C-alpha beads as a LAMMPS data file, in Angstrom:
LAMMPS data file: protein, C-alpha beads

214 atoms
213 bonds

1 atom types
1 bond types

-500.0 500.0 xlo xhi
-500.0 500.0 ylo yhi
-500.0 500.0 zlo zhi

Masses

1 110.0

Atoms # bond

1 1 1 127.811 -207.871 -471.379
2 1 1 124.304 -209.299 -471.117
3 1 1 120.853 -208.078 -472.109
4 1 1 118.672 -209.509 -469.343
5 1 1 116.795 -211.794 -471.737
6 1 1 116.809 -215.190 -470.033
7 1 1 117.622 -218.083 -472.348
8 1 1 117.015 -221.013 -470.033
9 1 1 116.203 -221.975 -466.450
10 1 1 118.757 -224.310 -464.901
11 1 1 118.641 -226.394 -461.731
12 1 1 121.274 -226.511 -459.001
13 1 1 122.325 -230.149 -458.583
14 1 1 125.156 -229.707 -456.095
15 1 1 126.880 -227.149 -453.858
16 1 1 130.222 -228.110 -452.377
17 1 1 133.209 -226.537 -450.695
18 1 1 136.331 -226.473 -452.850
19 1 1 139.599 -224.781 -451.831
20 1 1 137.854 -222.177 -449.707
21 1 1 135.207 -221.475 -452.355
22 1 1 131.827 -222.946 -453.165
23 1 1 131.355 -224.733 -456.448
24 1 1 127.832 -224.984 -457.769
25 1 1 126.833 -227.408 -460.490
26 1 1 123.941 -226.420 -462.716
27 1 1 121.939 -228.819 -464.844
28 1 1 120.590 -227.384 -468.100
29 1 1 119.727 -228.755 -471.523
30 1 1 120.938 -225.960 -473.858
31 1 1 123.434 -223.672 -472.143
32 1 1 126.276 -226.200 -471.587
33 1 1 126.367 -226.974 -475.311
34 1 1 127.337 -223.359 -476.038
35 1 1 129.973 -223.103 -473.309
36 1 1 133.679 -223.809 -473.229
37 1 1 136.033 -223.742 -470.267
38 1 1 136.431 -220.192 -468.944
39 1 1 133.410 -218.702 -470.696
40 1 1 131.217 -216.182 -468.886
41 1 1 127.612 -217.022 -468.067
42 1 1 125.032 -215.078 -466.078
43 1 1 123.464 -217.169 -463.323
44 1 1 120.426 -215.344 -461.929
45 1 1 122.146 -212.117 -462.915
46 1 1 125.594 -212.952 -461.511
47 1 1 128.395 -213.142 -464.083
48 1 1 130.301 -216.373 -463.369
49 1 1 132.997 -218.397 -465.112
50 1 1 132.036 -221.820 -466.458
51 1 1 134.140 -224.816 -465.415
52 1 1 133.734 -228.599 -465.518
53 1 1 131.465 -228.435 -468.561
54 1 1 129.519 -231.579 -469.411
55 1 1 126.820 -232.317 -472.021
56 1 1 123.987 -231.361 -469.654
57 1 1 125.657 -229.446 -466.850
58 1 1 128.415 -227.016 -465.924
59 1 1 130.066 -225.779 -462.765
60 1 1 130.932 -222.320 -461.452
61 1 1 133.047 -221.297 -458.471
62 1 1 131.725 -218.675 -456.071
63 1 1 134.085 -216.491 -454.069
64 1 1 133.032 -215.705 -450.523
65 1 1 131.971 -212.170 -451.462
66 1 1 129.800 -213.440 -454.312
67 1 1 128.154 -215.929 -451.982
68 1 1 127.467 -213.325 -449.300
69 1 1 126.430 -210.385 -451.496
70 1 1 124.016 -212.141 -453.858
71 1 1 120.887 -214.240 -453.738
72 1 1 123.011 -217.309 -454.460
73 1 1 123.480 -217.514 -450.674
74 1 1 119.894 -218.788 -450.362
75 1 1 120.133 -221.536 -452.942
76 1 1 119.940 -225.201 -452.100
77 1 1 120.118 -228.271 -454.279
78 1 1 117.101 -228.257 -456.575
79 1 1 116.852 -224.461 -456.710
80 1 1 116.071 -222.886 -460.093
81 1 1 118.364 -220.236 -461.583
82 1 1 118.104 -218.020 -464.656
83 1 1 120.760 -218.506 -467.326
84 1 1 121.984 -216.152 -470.042
85 1 1 125.065 -216.280 -472.243
86 1 1 126.890 -213.035 -473.103
87 1 1 125.527 -210.990 -475.975
88 1 1 127.220 -211.675 -479.313
89 1 1 128.817 -208.728 -481.102
90 1 1 126.428 -209.161 -484.036
91 1 1 123.413 -209.953 -481.855
92 1 1 120.197 -208.010 -481.465
93 1 1 119.960 -205.798 -478.384
94 1 1 116.556 -206.752 -476.980
95 1 1 116.777 -205.890 -473.277
96 1 1 119.049 -203.316 -471.641
97 1 1 122.723 -203.172 -470.662
98 1 1 123.261 -205.751 -467.916
99 1 1 126.818 -206.224 -466.695
100 1 1 126.270 -209.206 -464.450
101 1 1 127.714 -207.168 -461.563
102 1 1 124.973 -207.430 -458.946
103 1 1 124.628 -204.270 -456.839
104 1 1 122.960 -206.072 -453.944
105 1 1 119.807 -207.924 -453.039
106 1 1 116.214 -206.861 -452.646
107 1 1 113.478 -208.696 -450.759
108 1 1 110.858 -210.576 -452.764
109 1 1 107.411 -209.501 -451.519
110 1 1 105.202 -211.402 -453.904
111 1 1 103.974 -212.201 -457.392
112 1 1 100.261 -211.457 -457.576
113 1 1 97.831 -212.007 -460.429
114 1 1 96.397 -208.682 -461.616
115 1 1 92.592 -208.747 -461.183
116 1 1 90.840 -209.272 -464.522
117 1 1 94.089 -209.928 -466.354
118 1 1 96.586 -212.719 -467.038
119 1 1 99.561 -210.613 -466.040
120 1 1 101.169 -210.347 -462.609
121 1 1 102.449 -207.669 -460.269
122 1 1 105.950 -208.399 -459.002
123 1 1 106.728 -206.498 -455.797
124 1 1 110.225 -206.062 -454.390
125 1 1 111.535 -204.106 -451.423
126 1 1 114.898 -202.490 -452.106
127 1 1 117.513 -201.206 -449.660
128 1 1 117.844 -197.405 -449.746
129 1 1 121.278 -197.544 -451.364
130 1 1 119.736 -199.247 -454.410
131 1 1 116.326 -197.553 -454.465
132 1 1 117.967 -194.183 -455.208
133 1 1 119.007 -195.469 -458.650
134 1 1 115.514 -196.666 -459.619
135 1 1 113.044 -194.461 -461.477
136 1 1 109.528 -194.839 -462.851
137 1 1 109.651 -196.574 -466.270
138 1 1 113.377 -197.151 -465.803
139 1 1 115.221 -200.417 -466.387
140 1 1 116.166 -202.830 -463.634
141 1 1 117.593 -206.358 -463.675
142 1 1 115.916 -208.734 -461.205
143 1 1 117.566 -212.166 -460.912
144 1 1 119.148 -211.282 -464.253
145 1 1 115.809 -210.481 -465.932
146 1 1 115.536 -207.176 -467.793
147 1 1 112.388 -205.494 -466.467
148 1 1 110.715 -202.077 -466.427
149 1 1 109.569 -200.303 -463.271
150 1 1 105.803 -199.746 -463.281
151 1 1 105.456 -198.148 -459.854
152 1 1 107.800 -196.855 -457.171
153 1 1 106.555 -196.151 -453.640
154 1 1 109.328 -195.346 -451.161
155 1 1 111.590 -198.425 -451.391
156 1 1 108.980 -200.773 -452.867
157 1 1 109.197 -201.405 -456.599
158 1 1 106.262 -202.831 -458.561
159 1 1 106.824 -204.418 -461.969
160 1 1 104.298 -205.812 -464.451
161 1 1 105.136 -209.389 -465.449
162 1 1 103.645 -211.144 -468.479
163 1 1 102.918 -214.917 -468.349
164 1 1 105.795 -215.656 -470.754
165 1 1 108.305 -214.130 -468.307
166 1 1 106.970 -216.314 -465.498
167 1 1 107.242 -219.428 -467.660
168 1 1 110.776 -218.681 -468.881
169 1 1 112.332 -217.642 -465.545
170 1 1 112.589 -218.686 -461.910
171 1 1 110.154 -216.055 -460.584
172 1 1 107.394 -218.518 -459.705
173 1 1 109.824 -220.550 -457.592
174 1 1 110.515 -217.615 -455.253
175 1 1 108.959 -217.291 -451.806
176 1 1 108.071 -214.083 -449.926
177 1 1 111.098 -212.872 -448.017
178 1 1 113.623 -214.448 -450.402
179 1 1 116.624 -212.256 -451.295
180 1 1 116.773 -211.564 -455.026
181 1 1 119.607 -210.160 -457.107
182 1 1 119.286 -206.546 -458.205
183 1 1 121.385 -204.715 -460.776
184 1 1 120.336 -201.122 -461.269
185 1 1 120.726 -199.214 -464.517
186 1 1 124.406 -198.405 -465.112
187 1 1 123.437 -195.038 -466.626
188 1 1 122.036 -193.911 -463.256
189 1 1 125.299 -194.800 -461.496
190 1 1 127.451 -192.937 -464.019
191 1 1 125.121 -189.930 -463.809
192 1 1 125.438 -189.839 -460.024
193 1 1 129.238 -189.956 -460.281
194 1 1 129.219 -187.137 -462.852
195 1 1 126.924 -184.951 -460.740
196 1 1 129.192 -185.395 -457.710
197 1 1 132.474 -185.147 -459.589
198 1 1 133.488 -181.938 -457.788
199 1 1 133.039 -183.595 -454.388
200 1 1 135.183 -186.553 -455.440
201 1 1 138.128 -184.541 -456.777
202 1 1 140.926 -183.358 -454.500
203 1 1 141.235 -179.547 -454.384
204 1 1 144.570 -178.160 -455.526
205 1 1 146.634 -176.356 -452.888
206 1 1 148.133 -172.904 -453.464
207 1 1 151.537 -174.243 -454.518
208 1 1 149.981 -176.506 -457.149
209 1 1 147.835 -173.636 -458.490
210 1 1 150.962 -171.471 -458.945
211 1 1 152.774 -174.347 -460.669
212 1 1 149.935 -174.704 -463.156
213 1 1 149.959 -170.964 -463.911
214 1 1 146.886 -169.793 -461.988

Bonds

1 1 1 2
2 1 2 3
3 1 3 4
4 1 4 5
5 1 5 6
6 1 6 7
7 1 7 8
8 1 8 9
9 1 9 10
10 1 10 11
11 1 11 12
12 1 12 13
13 1 13 14
14 1 14 15
15 1 15 16
16 1 16 17
17 1 17 18
18 1 18 19
19 1 19 20
20 1 20 21
21 1 21 22
22 1 22 23
23 1 23 24
24 1 24 25
25 1 25 26
26 1 26 27
27 1 27 28
28 1 28 29
29 1 29 30
30 1 30 31
31 1 31 32
32 1 32 33
33 1 33 34
34 1 34 35
35 1 35 36
36 1 36 37
37 1 37 38
38 1 38 39
39 1 39 40
40 1 40 41
41 1 41 42
42 1 42 43
43 1 43 44
44 1 44 45
45 1 45 46
46 1 46 47
47 1 47 48
48 1 48 49
49 1 49 50
50 1 50 51
51 1 51 52
52 1 52 53
53 1 53 54
54 1 54 55
55 1 55 56
56 1 56 57
57 1 57 58
58 1 58 59
59 1 59 60
60 1 60 61
61 1 61 62
62 1 62 63
63 1 63 64
64 1 64 65
65 1 65 66
66 1 66 67
67 1 67 68
68 1 68 69
69 1 69 70
70 1 70 71
71 1 71 72
72 1 72 73
73 1 73 74
74 1 74 75
75 1 75 76
76 1 76 77
77 1 77 78
78 1 78 79
79 1 79 80
80 1 80 81
81 1 81 82
82 1 82 83
83 1 83 84
84 1 84 85
85 1 85 86
86 1 86 87
87 1 87 88
88 1 88 89
89 1 89 90
90 1 90 91
91 1 91 92
92 1 92 93
93 1 93 94
94 1 94 95
95 1 95 96
96 1 96 97
97 1 97 98
98 1 98 99
99 1 99 100
100 1 100 101
101 1 101 102
102 1 102 103
103 1 103 104
104 1 104 105
105 1 105 106
106 1 106 107
107 1 107 108
108 1 108 109
109 1 109 110
110 1 110 111
111 1 111 112
112 1 112 113
113 1 113 114
114 1 114 115
115 1 115 116
116 1 116 117
117 1 117 118
118 1 118 119
119 1 119 120
120 1 120 121
121 1 121 122
122 1 122 123
123 1 123 124
124 1 124 125
125 1 125 126
126 1 126 127
127 1 127 128
128 1 128 129
129 1 129 130
130 1 130 131
131 1 131 132
132 1 132 133
133 1 133 134
134 1 134 135
135 1 135 136
136 1 136 137
137 1 137 138
138 1 138 139
139 1 139 140
140 1 140 141
141 1 141 142
142 1 142 143
143 1 143 144
144 1 144 145
145 1 145 146
146 1 146 147
147 1 147 148
148 1 148 149
149 1 149 150
150 1 150 151
151 1 151 152
152 1 152 153
153 1 153 154
154 1 154 155
155 1 155 156
156 1 156 157
157 1 157 158
158 1 158 159
159 1 159 160
160 1 160 161
161 1 161 162
162 1 162 163
163 1 163 164
164 1 164 165
165 1 165 166
166 1 166 167
167 1 167 168
168 1 168 169
169 1 169 170
170 1 170 171
171 1 171 172
172 1 172 173
173 1 173 174
174 1 174 175
175 1 175 176
176 1 176 177
177 1 177 178
178 1 178 179
179 1 179 180
180 1 180 181
181 1 181 182
182 1 182 183
183 1 183 184
184 1 184 185
185 1 185 186
186 1 186 187
187 1 187 188
188 1 188 189
189 1 189 190
190 1 190 191
191 1 191 192
192 1 192 193
193 1 193 194
194 1 194 195
195 1 195 196
196 1 196 197
197 1 197 198
198 1 198 199
199 1 199 200
200 1 200 201
201 1 201 202
202 1 202 203
203 1 203 204
204 1 204 205
205 1 205 206
206 1 206 207
207 1 207 208
208 1 208 209
209 1 209 210
210 1 210 211
211 1 211 212
212 1 212 213
213 1 213 214
């Protein structure tokens, strides 16, 4: 489990085919020192398994589905990615529950300076299947970053971004039109399943009802 509080920005140094998968190598100064073979690490919100760990880099293998369903499909060598290690059992919960299971991608519309302020408006267009889980003032993970929805108009989400978040993440490296990883709030997904539980259950036939004593 992650919290969406980015610890470091890494840089992709290589992408290569390996046994039908893609292996990415990420250069970073702090994260590799806290990893061991097989550890989980969130890379721009995608939970991956660390391999080939070196003093200043580590690798991660991407299955075809991961490559196609996440924003990692747009990366090239030199791209910046957000890094977060799993939350420690005795750690402080500072963000929100982030699983590292990306629901899909949104489209980056822009990062605009708010007039008369030092903060920014981040605007993202979401597909309908994700927008239904997003609510005003609700939590959302964007490229692995725990953020709060400030405005919701149809499928366009607006989020207020402070300068520190820009400095500590890859947001300023994004270009309009880029796909970006989205993980919606897990509570919303469980609530939807609970509300539709009757539709998802199989009705009992007459014989089964009699057997159960009805």
